[in-house]
C-alpha positions as CSV (number, residue, x, y, z in Angstrom):
1,X,-17.9,91.2,18.0
2,X,-16.5,88.1,18.4
3,X,-17.1,85.4,15.3
4,X,-17.4,82.4,16.8
5,X,-16.3,79.3,14.6
6,X,-17.0,76.1,15.8
7,X,-14.3,73.6,15.5
8,X,-14.8,70.0,15.5
9,X,-12.6,67.6,17.7
10,X,-10.1,65.9,15.3
11,X,-11.0,63.0,16.6
12,X,-14.1,63.5,15.3
13,X,-13.3,64.3,11.7
14,X,-11.0,61.1,11.8
15,X,-14.1,58.8,12.9
16,X,-15.9,60.4,10.1
17,X,-13.7,59.7,7.6
18,X,-12.8,56.2,8.7
19,X,-16.5,55.9,8.3
20,X,-16.9,57.0,5.0
21,X,-13.8,54.8,3.9
22,X,-15.3,51.8,5.4
23,X,-19.0,52.4,3.6
24,X,-17.0,53.1,0.2
25,X,-15.4,49.7,0.5
26,X,-18.2,47.6,1.5
27,X,-20.2,49.1,-1.5
28,X,-17.2,48.5,-3.9
29,X,-17.2,45.0,-2.6
30,X,-21.1,44.4,-3.1
31,X,-21.3,45.9,-6.5
32,X,-17.9,43.7,-7.6
33,X,-19.9,40.3,-6.3
34,X,-23.0,41.7,-8.3
35,X,-20.9,42.1,-11.2
36,X,-19.3,38.9,-10.9
37,X,-22.3,36.8,-10.2
38,X,-23.8,38.0,-13.6
39,X,-22.5,35.5,-16.0
40,X,-23.2,35.1,-19.6
41,X,-25.1,32.1,-20.8
42,X,-21.9,31.2,-22.7
43,X,-20.1,31.6,-19.3
44,X,-22.7,29.0,-17.8
45,X,-22.4,26.4,-20.7
46,X,-18.7,26.8,-20.4
47,X,-18.6,26.1,-16.6
48,X,-21.1,23.3,-17.1
49,X,-18.7,21.5,-19.3
50,X,-16.1,22.0,-17.3
51,X,-17.9,20.5,-14.4
52,X,-19.4,17.7,-16.5
53,X,-15.2,17.0,-17.5
54,X,-14.1,17.1,-13.8
55,X,-17.0,14.3,-13.4
56,X,-16.2,12.2,-16.0
57,X,-12.6,12.6,-14.9
58,X,-13.6,11.3,-11.1
59,X,-15.5,8.5,-12.3
60,X,-12.9,7.4,-14.2
61,X,-10.6,7.5,-11.2
62,X,-13.0,5.3,-9.3
63,X,-13.4,3.1,-11.9
64,X,-9.3,2.6,-11.9
65,X,-9.7,1.7,-8.0
66,X,-12.3,-0.5,-8.4
67,X,-10.6,-2.8,-11.0
68,X,-7.2,-2.4,-9.0
69,X,-9.1,-3.8,-6.0
70,X,-10.5,-6.6,-7.9
71,X,-7.1,-7.5,-9.1
72,X,-5.9,-7.5,-5.8
73,X,-8.8,-9.7,-4.4
74,X,-7.9,-11.9,-7.2
75,X,-4.1,-11.6,-5.6
76,X,-5.4,-12.4,-2.3
77,X,-7.0,-15.7,-3.6
78,X,-4.2,-16.6,-5.5
79,X,-1.7,-16.2,-2.6
80,X,-3.9,-18.1,-0.1
81,X,-4.1,-21.4,-2.2
82,X,0.0,-20.8,-2.6
83,X,0.4,-20.3,0.8
84,X,-1.5,-23.4,1.5
85,X,0.6,-25.5,-1.2
86,X,3.7,-24.0,0.4
87,X,2.4,-24.5,4.2
88,X,1.6,-28.2,3.2
89,X,5.1,-28.7,1.2
90,X,7.1,-27.4,4.3
91,X,5.1,-29.7,6.9
92,X,5.8,-32.7,4.6
93,X,9.7,-31.4,4.5
94,X,9.4,-31.5,8.4
95,X,7.9,-34.9,8.6
96,X,10.9,-36.4,6.1
97,X,13.2,-34.8,8.3
98,X,12.0,-36.5,11.3
99,X,12.3,-39.6,9.4
100,X,16.0,-39.0,8.5
101,X,16.7,-38.2,12.1
102,X,14.8,-41.2,13.6
103,X,16.7,-43.5,11.1
104,X,20.2,-41.9,12.5
105,X,19.1,-43.5,15.6
106,X,18.3,-46.8,15.0
107,X,20.5,-49.4,15.9
108,X,22.5,-51.2,13.0
109,X,23.3,-48.1,10.9
110,X,26.0,-46.1,10.7
111,X,25.5,-42.3,9.9
112,X,28.4,-40.2,9.5
113,X,28.5,-36.5,10.7
114,X,28.4,-34.9,7.1
115,X,25.4,-36.9,7.1
116,X,24.1,-35.3,10.3
117,X,25.2,-32.0,9.4
118,X,23.2,-32.2,6.1
119,X,20.0,-33.0,7.7
120,X,20.6,-30.2,10.0
121,X,21.2,-27.6,6.9
122,X,18.0,-29.1,5.4
123,X,16.3,-28.5,8.6
124,X,17.3,-24.7,8.6
125,X,16.6,-24.3,4.8
126,X,13.0,-25.4,6.0
127,X,12.5,-23.4,8.6
128,X,14.1,-20.4,6.5
129,X,11.2,-21.1,4.0
130,X,8.5,-21.3,6.7
131,X,9.4,-17.7,8.0
132,X,9.9,-16.6,4.7
133,X,6.4,-17.0,3.7
134,X,4.9,-16.0,6.6
135,X,6.9,-12.6,6.2
136,X,5.3,-12.0,3.1
137,X,2.1,-12.6,4.5
138,X,3.1,-9.6,6.5
139,X,4.7,-7.3,4.4
140,X,3.1,-8.0,1.0
141,X,6.1,-6.9,-1.3
142,X,6.1,-7.7,-5.1
143,X,4.2,-11.1,-5.7
144,X,5.8,-12.4,-9.2
145,X,9.4,-11.9,-7.7
146,X,8.6,-13.3,-4.1
147,X,6.8,-16.2,-5.9
148,X,9.6,-16.9,-8.3
149,X,12.3,-16.4,-5.6
150,X,10.3,-18.8,-3.3
151,X,9.8,-21.5,-6.3
152,X,13.4,-21.5,-6.6
153,X,14.4,-21.8,-2.9
154,X,11.5,-24.9,-2.9
155,X,13.4,-26.5,-5.8
156,X,16.6,-26.4,-4.2
157,X,15.3,-27.7,-1.0
158,X,13.6,-30.8,-3.4
159,X,17.0,-31.3,-4.8
160,X,18.8,-31.2,-1.7
161,X,16.6,-33.9,-0.6
162,X,17.0,-36.1,-3.3
163,X,20.9,-35.7,-3.2
164,X,20.9,-36.7,0.5
165,X,19.2,-39.7,0.1
166,X,21.1,-40.5,-2.9
167,X,24.3,-40.2,-1.1
168,X,23.1,-42.3,1.7
169,X,22.4,-45.4,-0.5
170,X,25.8,-45.3,-1.9
């Protein structure tokens, strides 16, 4: 008699072992999730304290942002006032320059080339200040530094006007 031994094809053995490994892996993950999901009360309390601390930190950060925005708004109001005053002064300077130019054209008065050149320099400085104030509005660099430098330039221009009229009267 012949004995008949049934042989399973190798592909079926591999598929059975792959299924077993897969099932074992899924069972391990599920077990791991169950155990990590079960925290003790002290762990839950520690997590809650940590969450409260994170919320407090976030609140502090938001409060700082709100305060910075409030400071920026105050600077915006200060900027608008400063800009209006500067533009008013620049406009007055333009009027003075126009008056000086028209006085040069009047008959009977003689003005030298240096005087005319001085008026042109004043006009260039005034135009430069006008450009500087417009550029600051677009770029918004360091406010204190800008204000200090701009005030210095405005004072210098005012002094140049005084010097020109004093030299003209001599």
